[in-house]
C-alpha positions as CSV (number, residue, x, y, z in Angstrom):
1,M,39.2,-140.7,-77.9
2,E,37.6,-138.5,-80.2
3,Q,34.5,-137.8,-77.6
4,L,37.6,-136.0,-75.4
5,T,38.8,-134.0,-78.3
6,T,35.6,-132.7,-78.8
7,L,35.1,-131.8,-75.2
8,W,38.0,-130.1,-74.8
9,Q,37.0,-127.8,-77.4
10,Y,33.7,-127.2,-75.9
11,Q,35.5,-126.6,-72.6
12,E,37.5,-124.0,-74.6
13,Q,34.2,-122.2,-75.9
14,D,32.9,-122.2,-72.3
15,L,36.1,-120.3,-71.0
16,Y,35.7,-118.3,-73.6
17,M,32.3,-117.1,-73.0
18,D,33.6,-116.9,-69.3
19,K,35.9,-114.3,-70.5
20,L,33.2,-112.3,-72.7
21,N,31.2,-112.4,-69.4
22,R,34.1,-111.0,-67.8
23,Q,34.8,-108.2,-70.1
24,R,30.9,-107.5,-70.0
25,K,30.6,-106.5,-66.4
26,S,33.9,-104.8,-66.7
27,L,33.3,-102.4,-69.4
28,P,34.8,-98.8,-68.1
29,L,31.7,-97.5,-69.6
30,R,29.3,-99.3,-67.8
31,N,30.9,-98.3,-64.3
32,K,30.6,-94.7,-65.4
33,L,27.2,-95.5,-66.5
34,I,26.0,-96.8,-63.5
35,K,27.8,-94.0,-61.3
36,L,25.6,-91.3,-63.8
37,R,22.5,-93.4,-63.5
38,D,22.8,-92.8,-59.3
39,I,23.7,-89.3,-59.9
40,I,20.4,-88.9,-62.2
41,Y,18.2,-90.9,-59.6
42,E,19.8,-88.7,-57.0
43,Q,19.3,-85.2,-58.9
44,Q,15.7,-85.9,-59.5
45,S,15.3,-87.2,-55.8
46,L,16.3,-84.0,-54.7
47,L,14.7,-82.4,-57.4
48,H,11.3,-83.8,-56.4
49,K,11.9,-82.6,-52.6
50,L,13.0,-79.4,-53.3
51,N,10.0,-78.6,-54.9
52,E,7.9,-80.0,-52.4
53,D,9.4,-77.5,-50.2
54,L,8.9,-74.7,-52.6
55,E,5.5,-75.6,-53.3
56,K,4.8,-75.5,-49.2
57,K,7.2,-72.2,-48.9
58,R,4.8,-70.7,-51.5
59,H,1.5,-71.9,-50.1
60,I,2.5,-70.4,-46.5
61,F,3.5,-67.1,-48.2
62,N,0.4,-66.8,-49.8
63,E,-2.0,-67.7,-46.7
64,L,0.8,-64.8,-44.7
65,N,0.3,-62.5,-47.6
66,L,-3.5,-62.9,-46.9
67,E,-3.2,-62.2,-43.5
68,Y,-0.6,-59.3,-43.6
69,E,-3.3,-57.6,-46.2
70,K,-6.1,-58.1,-43.6
71,L,-4.1,-56.6,-40.4
72,V,-3.2,-53.8,-42.8
73,K,-6.8,-52.9,-43.9
74,N,-7.6,-53.5,-40.2
75,L,-4.9,-51.1,-38.9
76,K,-5.9,-48.9,-41.7
77,A,-9.5,-48.9,-40.4
78,D,-8.3,-48.2,-37.1
79,H,-6.7,-45.1,-37.9
80,E,-9.5,-44.0,-39.7
81,K,-11.6,-44.1,-36.7
82,L,-9.2,-42.5,-34.1
83,Y,-8.8,-39.6,-36.8
84,S,-12.8,-39.5,-37.6
85,G,-13.8,-37.1,-34.6
86,D,-16.2,-39.7,-34.0
87,I,-14.8,-41.3,-30.7
88,K,-17.1,-40.4,-27.4
89,S,-14.8,-41.6,-25.0
90,V,-11.4,-41.8,-23.7
91,K,-11.9,-45.6,-23.0
92,Q,-12.8,-46.0,-26.4
93,L,-10.0,-44.0,-27.6
94,E,-8.1,-46.0,-25.5
95,Q,-9.2,-49.5,-26.8
96,L,-8.8,-48.2,-30.4
97,Q,-5.2,-47.2,-29.7
98,K,-4.6,-50.5,-28.3
99,N,-5.9,-52.2,-31.1
100,A,-4.4,-50.2,-33.4
101,Q,-0.7,-51.1,-31.7
102,E,-1.7,-54.9,-31.4
103,Y,-2.1,-54.5,-35.5
104,K,0.9,-52.6,-35.8
105,E,3.1,-55.3,-34.1
106,K,1.5,-58.2,-35.8
107,V,1.9,-56.4,-39.1
108,M,5.6,-55.9,-38.8
109,A,5.5,-59.7,-37.7
110,R,4.3,-60.6,-40.9
111,E,6.3,-58.4,-42.9
112,E,9.6,-59.9,-41.2
113,R,8.5,-63.6,-42.0
114,L,7.1,-62.7,-45.2
115,I,10.7,-61.1,-46.2
116,K,12.5,-63.9,-45.0
117,L,10.2,-66.5,-46.7
118,D,10.5,-64.5,-50.3
119,E,14.4,-64.9,-49.5
120,E,13.8,-68.7,-48.8
121,I,12.0,-69.2,-52.1
122,E,14.5,-67.0,-54.3
123,K,17.2,-69.2,-52.6
124,L,15.1,-72.9,-53.5
125,G,14.3,-71.2,-56.8
126,V,18.1,-70.6,-57.8
127,E,19.3,-73.9,-56.3
128,L,16.0,-75.9,-58.3
129,M,17.6,-74.2,-61.4
130,N,21.0,-75.3,-60.9
131,I,20.1,-78.7,-59.9
132,R,18.0,-79.1,-63.0
133,A,21.2,-77.7,-65.3
134,K,23.2,-80.5,-63.5
135,A,20.3,-83.1,-64.3
136,A,20.3,-82.0,-67.8
137,K,23.8,-82.3,-68.4
138,A,24.3,-85.8,-66.7
139,R,21.4,-86.8,-68.7
140,K,22.6,-86.0,-71.8
141,E,26.4,-87.3,-71.0
142,Y,24.7,-90.3,-69.7
143,K,22.6,-90.4,-73.4
144,E,26.3,-90.1,-75.0
145,L,28.0,-92.7,-73.0
146,K,25.1,-95.3,-73.4
147,S,25.6,-94.8,-77.2
148,A,29.3,-96.0,-77.0
149,Y,28.6,-98.7,-74.2
150,D,25.7,-100.5,-76.7
151,A,28.3,-100.1,-79.6
152,E,31.0,-101.9,-77.1
153,M,28.7,-104.3,-76.2
154,D,26.8,-105.5,-79.6
155,I,30.6,-106.6,-80.4
156,I,30.6,-108.6,-77.0
157,K,27.0,-109.8,-77.6
158,T,28.2,-110.9,-81.7
159,S,30.8,-112.9,-80.0
160,M,28.6,-114.3,-77.5
161,A,26.1,-116.0,-80.2
162,N,29.0,-117.2,-82.0
163,V,30.3,-119.1,-78.9
164,K,26.9,-120.6,-78.4
165,K,26.2,-121.3,-82.0
166,Q,29.6,-123.5,-81.6
167,K,28.5,-124.8,-78.4
168,L,25.1,-126.2,-80.2
169,D,27.6,-127.6,-82.7
170,L,29.7,-129.2,-80.7
171,E,27.1,-130.7,-78.5
172,S,25.3,-132.4,-81.0
173,K,28.5,-134.3,-81.6
174,L,29.2,-135.3,-77.7
175,D,27.8,-138.5,-75.7
176,A,24.9,-137.3,-73.7
177,D,26.2,-139.1,-70.9
178,L,29.4,-137.2,-71.2
179,L,28.2,-133.9,-71.6
180,K,25.5,-134.3,-68.7
181,K,28.7,-135.1,-66.6
182,Y,30.6,-132.3,-68.0
183,K,27.9,-130.1,-66.9
184,S,27.3,-131.5,-63.7
185,L,31.4,-131.0,-62.8
186,R,31.5,-127.3,-64.0
187,K,29.0,-126.0,-61.7
188,D,32.0,-126.3,-58.8
189,K,35.0,-126.5,-61.2
190,K,36.0,-123.9,-64.1
191,I,38.2,-126.3,-65.7
192,V,36.3,-129.7,-66.3
193,V,38.8,-131.2,-68.8
194,A,42.4,-131.3,-67.1
195,E,45.4,-131.9,-69.3
196,L,47.6,-134.6,-68.5
197,V,51.0,-133.2,-68.1
198,G,53.6,-136.1,-67.5
199,D,51.8,-138.2,-64.7
200,K,50.4,-135.2,-63.2
201,C,46.9,-133.5,-63.4
202,S,47.0,-130.0,-64.4
203,G,44.2,-129.3,-63.0
204,C,45.2,-129.9,-59.3
205,N,49.0,-130.4,-59.9
206,M,48.8,-134.2,-58.3
207,S,51.0,-137.0,-59.6
208,L,48.8,-139.9,-60.5
209,P,49.4,-143.6,-60.8
210,S,51.3,-144.6,-64.0
211,I,48.1,-146.9,-64.2
212,V,46.0,-144.4,-64.5
213,A,48.6,-142.6,-66.5
214,K,48.6,-145.0,-69.1
215,Q,44.8,-145.5,-69.7
216,V,44.4,-141.7,-70.5
217,K,47.2,-142.0,-73.0
218,E,45.6,-145.1,-74.4
219,G,42.1,-143.0,-74.9
220,K,40.0,-145.7,-74.8
221,Q,37.7,-144.6,-71.8
222,V,37.0,-141.5,-69.9
223,V,39.6,-141.5,-67.0
224,E,39.3,-138.9,-64.0
225,C,41.8,-137.5,-61.8
226,E,41.6,-139.5,-58.4
227,N,42.2,-136.2,-56.4
228,C,40.2,-133.8,-57.6
229,G,37.7,-135.7,-60.0
230,R,38.3,-133.8,-63.4
231,I,38.3,-135.7,-66.9
232,L,42.0,-136.1,-67.8
233,F,42.8,-135.7,-71.5
234,I,46.3,-135.4,-73.5
235,K,46.2,-132.8,-76.1
236,K,47.6,-133.7,-79.0
237,D,50.0,-131.5,-81.0
238,G,48.3,-129.6,-84.2
């Protein structure tokens, strides 16, 4: 039956398309690109967070520095008052000394915090620089791999386009109902058209009644396997 021969050829194109799709999804470069892409996204996210942390620390540093400068100014002013000779009483002297001591303690505390913040800012700056370098390297590697991957994909896409063309050509030669049946069966089965080998269906490997085998060999009608529902076919030599 000529229609079954054409359907067999159509199935071969489908199976080849399946193979191409597997190749497309399992290209080694594809997996490497996905890993690199994830690394780049992760680094970008980290860069964003570190930049935010750096800006916050710089903001705190600037505010703290203003406080520090104000305290130093007040401390200096109190020192000048202490040694100006304008103090009228012991109580005033004691108050000025107390204020000066408080300012001094606050100045020292601010100095410690400023030094610590400055170290943290410097550390963040170095970390940002290292991550930017890694991100730049990853982007460069991604670009190079993407170029090689695209070249491999172009070959596969060309083959896929040829398969689609072959399928369309074969579809035009197939009976509409037979093609519809094939497509319906292929939703559940990878192999729809199975060879009859002796008296066995090659799809499920079950033996069939001799009358069924005879009908397939005669090729006058479409015969399905009684067990798995596949369309049975005898491939002609040559």
